[in-house]
C-alpha positions as a printed NumPy array, in Angstrom:
array([[ 69.644, 120.289,  82.6  ],
       [ 71.376, 120.819,  85.932],
       [ 73.815, 118.045,  85.051],
       [ 74.62 , 119.67 ,  81.72 ],
       [ 75.065, 123.108,  83.272],
       [ 77.134, 122.067,  86.292],
       [ 80.32 , 120.958,  84.522],
       [ 82.432, 123.637,  86.206],
       [ 81.144, 122.596,  89.632],
       [ 82.128, 118.982,  90.429],
       [ 80.063, 118.792,  93.636],
       [ 76.893, 119.813,  91.821],
       [ 77.716, 117.574,  88.862],
       [ 78.198, 114.566,  91.152],
       [ 74.795, 115.047,  92.793],
       [ 73.106, 115.709,  89.439],
       [ 74.731, 112.58 ,  87.98 ],
       [ 73.431, 110.501,  90.875],
       [ 69.891, 111.819,  90.344],
       [ 70.155, 111.176,  86.599],
       [ 71.343, 107.603,  87.179],
       [ 68.418, 106.945,  89.509],
       [ 65.962, 108.241,  86.907],
       [ 67.642, 106.341,  84.09 ],
       [ 67.498, 103.113,  86.119],
       [ 63.797, 103.6  ,  86.834],
       [ 64.345, 104.311,  90.53 ],
       [ 62.664, 107.114,  92.403],
       [ 64.957, 110.008,  93.209],
       [ 64.79 , 110.807,  96.914],
       [ 63.689, 114.23 ,  98.016],
       [ 66.911, 114.426, 100.049],
       [ 68.988, 114.044,  96.89 ],
       [ 66.892, 116.612,  95.036],
       [ 67.13 , 118.996,  97.981],
       [ 70.904, 118.513,  98.087],
       [ 71.05 , 119.153,  94.343],
       [ 69.199, 122.46 ,  94.582],
       [ 71.2  , 123.509,  97.636],
       [ 74.526, 122.755,  95.967],
       [ 73.44 , 124.389,  92.701],
       [ 72.32 , 127.476,  94.56 ],
       [ 75.447, 127.669,  96.695],
       [ 77.777, 127.312,  93.721],
       [ 75.973, 129.866,  91.539],
       [ 74.585, 127.346,  89.058],
       [ 70.995, 128.503,  89.601],
       [ 72.007, 132.135,  89.161],
       [ 73.788, 131.233,  85.918],
       [ 70.699, 129.385,  84.672],
       [ 68.537, 132.397,  85.514],
       [ 70.821, 134.651,  83.471],
       [ 71.199, 132.224,  80.565],
       [ 67.539, 131.274,  80.049],
       [ 64.243, 133.103,  79.901],
       [ 62.149, 133.244,  83.082],
       [ 59.758, 130.64 ,  81.645],
       [ 62.606, 128.272,  80.754],
       [ 64.239, 128.744,  84.157],
       [ 60.953, 127.895,  85.881],
       [ 60.518, 124.855,  83.629],
       [ 63.92 , 123.607,  84.805],
       [ 63.54 , 124.317,  88.529],
       [ 59.813, 123.936,  89.222],
       [ 59.536, 120.148,  88.676],
       [ 62.381, 119.585,  91.131],
       [ 60.787, 121.849,  93.73 ],
       [ 57.383, 120.216,  93.272],
       [ 58.877, 116.745,  93.672],
       [ 60.659, 117.783,  96.861],
       [ 57.399, 119.212,  98.188],
       [ 55.507, 116.073,  97.234],
       [ 57.968, 113.646,  98.812],
       [ 59.286, 115.48 , 101.872],
       [ 57.669, 114.408, 105.128],
       [ 55.229, 116.803, 106.714],
       [ 56.099, 117.699, 110.309],
       [ 53.509, 116.68 , 112.888],
       [ 50.791, 119.154, 113.739],
       [ 51.47 , 120.773, 117.094],
       [ 48.244, 122.702, 117.425],
       [ 47.656, 126.434, 117.175],
       [ 50.279, 128.741, 118.546],
       [ 49.237, 130.59 , 121.681],
       [ 50.895, 133.586, 123.167],
       [ 52.15 , 133.001, 126.679]])
């Protein structure tokens, strides 16, 4: 959906095309690529346009799987213990 909606934004379209090609080829899409896609789409107003064009449920159905996949794949920073006031 982001590929289809990003035609006026070549940077977003290029990232979306790369993610689509990975999926089509049966490769995993890296969380870095997905993160770049959301960042570019947000920065270029594509996400805002999607929010205006579609219902809240449809917008969430478009964005949520990408966010969940980023959260699932992104590395977790090491635990540094509880924070203490100095």
